[in-house]
C-alpha positions as protocol buffer text, in pm:
chain_id: "A"
residue {
  index: 1
  type: MET
  ca { x: -13655 y: 4979 z: 9283 }
}
residue {
  index: 2
  type: ASN
  ca { x: -13471 y: 4916 z: 8957 }
}
residue {
  index: 3
  type: PRO
  ca { x: -13385 y: 5219 z: 8746 }
}
residue {
  index: 4
  type: GLY
  ca { x: -13581 y: 5251 z: 8425 }
}
residue {
  index: 5
  type: ARG
  ca { x: -13445 y: 5247 z: 8071 }
}
residue {
  index: 6
  type: LEU
  ca { x: -13435 y: 5627 z: 8069 }
}
residue {
  index: 7
  type: GLN
  ca { x: -13270 y: 5681 z: 8409 }
}
residue {
  index: 8
  type: GLY
  ca { x: -13053 y: 5992 z: 8391 }
}
residue {
  index: 9
  type: LYS
  ca { x: -13196 y: 6097 z: 8051 }
}
residue {
  index: 10
  type: SER
  ca { x: -13377 y: 6421 z: 7972 }
}
residue {
  index: 11
  type: ALA
  ca { x: -13623 y: 6520 z: 7702 }
}
residue {
  index: 12
  type: VAL
  ca { x: -13790 y: 6836 z: 7581 }
}
residue {
  index: 13
  type: ILE
  ca { x: -14150 y: 6760 z: 7486 }
}
residue {
  index: 14
  type: THR
  ca { x: -14318 y: 7021 z: 7270 }
}
residue {
  index: 15
  type: GLY
  ca { x: -14695 y: 7024 z: 7293 }
}
residue {
  index: 16
  type: GLY
  ca { x: -14635 y: 6907 z: 7649 }
}
residue {
  index: 17
  type: SER
  ca { x: -14972 y: 7014 z: 7788 }
}
residue {
  index: 18
  type: GLY
  ca { x: -15170 y: 6826 z: 7523 }
}
residue {
  index: 19
  type: THR
  ca { x: -15293 y: 6469 z: 7527 }
}
residue {
  index: 20
  type: LEU
  ca { x: -15002 y: 6320 z: 7331 }
}
residue {
  index: 21
  type: GLY
  ca { x: -14739 y: 6534 z: 7502 }
}
residue {
  index: 22
  type: ARG
  ca { x: -14860 y: 6431 z: 7846 }
}
residue {
  index: 23
  type: ALA
  ca { x: -14873 y: 6066 z: 7744 }
}
residue {
  index: 24
  type: MET
  ca { x: -14512 y: 6079 z: 7622 }
}
residue {
  index: 25
  type: ALA
  ca { x: -14407 y: 6257 z: 7940 }
}
residue {
  index: 26
  type: ARG
  ca { x: -14576 y: 5994 z: 8159 }
}
residue {
  index: 27
  type: VAL
  ca { x: -14386 y: 5714 z: 7987 }
}
residue {
  index: 28
  type: PHE
  ca { x: -14057 y: 5900 z: 8001 }
}
residue {
  index: 29
  type: VAL
  ca { x: -14096 y: 5977 z: 8373 }
}
residue {
  index: 30
  type: ARG
  ca { x: -14217 y: 5624 z: 8453 }
}
residue {
  index: 31
  type: GLU
  ca { x: -13896 y: 5494 z: 8293 }
}
residue {
  index: 32
  type: GLY
  ca { x: -13681 y: 5720 z: 8513 }
}
residue {
  index: 33
  type: GLY
  ca { x: -13630 y: 6021 z: 8285 }
}
residue {
  index: 34
  type: HIS
  ca { x: -13680 y: 6393 z: 8335 }
}
residue {
  index: 35
  type: VAL
  ca { x: -13892 y: 6609 z: 8105 }
}
residue {
  index: 36
  type: LEU
  ca { x: -13918 y: 6973 z: 8014 }
}
residue {
  index: 37
  type: LEU
  ca { x: -14269 y: 7038 z: 7880 }
}
residue {
  index: 38
  type: VAL
  ca { x: -14308 y: 7322 z: 7631 }
}
residue {
  index: 39
  type: ASP
  ca { x: -14644 y: 7467 z: 7529 }
}
residue {
  index: 40
  type: LEU
  ca { x: -14850 y: 7786 z: 7522 }
}
residue {
  index: 41
  type: ASP
  ca { x: -15107 y: 7689 z: 7787 }
}
residue {
  index: 42
  type: ALA
  ca { x: -14956 y: 7775 z: 8126 }
}
residue {
  index: 43
  type: ARG
  ca { x: -15245 y: 7633 z: 8329 }
}
residue {
  index: 44
  type: SER
  ca { x: -15227 y: 7295 z: 8153 }
}
residue {
  index: 45
  type: LEU
  ca { x: -14847 y: 7289 z: 8183 }
}
residue {
  index: 46
  type: GLU
  ca { x: -14875 y: 7348 z: 8558 }
}
residue {
  index: 47
  type: GLU
  ca { x: -15133 y: 7068 z: 8589 }
}
residue {
  index: 48
  type: ALA
  ca { x: -14913 y: 6830 z: 8391 }
}
residue {
  index: 49
  type: CYS
  ca { x: -14611 y: 6906 z: 8608 }
}
residue {
  index: 50
  type: ARG
  ca { x: -14812 y: 6851 z: 8927 }
}
residue {
  index: 51
  type: GLU
  ca { x: -14925 y: 6515 z: 8788 }
}
residue {
  index: 52
  type: LEU
  ca { x: -14572 y: 6412 z: 8684 }
}
residue {
  index: 53
  type: GLY
  ca { x: -14395 y: 6526 z: 9001 }
}
residue {
  index: 54
  type: ASP
  ca { x: -14038 y: 6638 z: 9051 }
}
residue {
  index: 55
  type: ALA
  ca { x: -13917 y: 6481 z: 8725 }
}
residue {
  index: 56
  type: ALA
  ca { x: -14103 y: 6744 z: 8522 }
}
residue {
  index: 57
  type: SER
  ca { x: -14070 y: 7115 z: 8466 }
}
residue {
  index: 58
  type: PHE
  ca { x: -14215 y: 7347 z: 8206 }
}
residue {
  index: 59
  type: VAL
  ca { x: -14154 y: 7649 z: 7987 }
}
residue {
  index: 60
  type: MET
  ca { x: -14435 y: 7845 z: 7826 }
}
residue {
  index: 61
  type: ALA
  ca { x: -14313 y: 7915 z: 7471 }
}
residue {
  index: 62
  type: ASP
  ca { x: -14424 y: 7918 z: 7109 }
}
residue {
  index: 63
  type: VAL
  ca { x: -14202 y: 7671 z: 6925 }
}
residue {
  index: 64
  type: THR
  ca { x: -14328 y: 7799 z: 6590 }
}
residue {
  index: 65
  type: GLN
  ca { x: -14125 y: 8115 z: 6650 }
}
residue {
  index: 66
  type: PRO
  ca { x: -13787 y: 8085 z: 6478 }
}
residue {
  index: 67
  type: VAL
  ca { x: -13574 y: 8169 z: 6782 }
}
residue {
  index: 68
  type: ILE
  ca { x: -13748 y: 7922 z: 7014 }
}
residue {
  index: 69
  type: GLY
  ca { x: -13766 y: 7644 z: 6755 }
}
residue {
  index: 70
  type: GLY
  ca { x: -13403 y: 7701 z: 6664 }
}
residue {
  index: 71
  type: LEU
  ca { x: -13298 y: 7687 z: 7028 }
}
residue {
  index: 72
  type: ILE
  ca { x: -13470 y: 7352 z: 7079 }
}
residue {
  index: 73
  type: ARG
  ca { x: -13324 y: 7207 z: 6757 }
}
residue {
  index: 74
  type: SER
  ca { x: -12973 y: 7326 z: 6835 }
}
residue {
  index: 75
  type: THR
  ca { x: -12994 y: 7190 z: 7190 }
}
residue {
  index: 76
  type: ALA
  ca { x: -13083 y: 6849 z: 7048 }
}
residue {
  index: 77
  type: CYS
  ca { x: -12800 y: 6869 z: 6793 }
}
residue {
  index: 78
  type: PHE
  ca { x: -12545 y: 6929 z: 7066 }
}
residue {
  index: 79
  type: ALA
  ca { x: -12680 y: 6635 z: 7270 }
}
residue {
  index: 80
  type: LEU
  ca { x: -12785 y: 6849 z: 7563 }
}
residue {
  index: 81
  type: ILE
  ca { x: -13109 y: 6653 z: 7561 }
}
residue {
  index: 82
  type: ASP
  ca { x: -13136 y: 6280 z: 7520 }
}
residue {
  index: 83
  type: THR
  ca { x: -13349 y: 6063 z: 7300 }
}
residue {
  index: 84
  type: PRO
  ca { x: -13492 y: 5728 z: 7401 }
}
residue {
  index: 85
  type: PRO
  ca { x: -13298 y: 5420 z: 7300 }
}
residue {
  index: 86
  type: GLU
  ca { x: -13401 y: 5236 z: 6986 }
}
residue {
  index: 87
  type: PRO
  ca { x: -13637 y: 4945 z: 7055 }
}
residue {
  index: 88
  type: ASP
  ca { x: -13475 y: 4602 z: 7057 }
}
residue {
  index: 89
  type: SER
  ca { x: -13490 y: 4441 z: 6715 }
}
C-alpha cells in the first residue's frame, strides 16, 4: 500500500463530531493522516473515532472558550499540527 499525501501529518478538527468535521476527518485519515477531533458531543465523538479507527482520537472541549481556542491557535502557530499541502496548480 502506498502512503497517502498526508502520511505522518496530524490535524486538529474542530466540530469533529458534525457532518463536515467527520467528512474532513475521513479524507485526512484515508490519505494517511492522524486526526484529533474536538467537539462538545462526547457520544458523537466516540462514534466518529470508532468509524475512523486508530488514526483518530478526540477531546471534548468548547473551542469558543478563550483558553481552549487560544491553545488550538497557538499549537498551529508553532507547527505542532500540520496542514494539508496546497493543491497542485
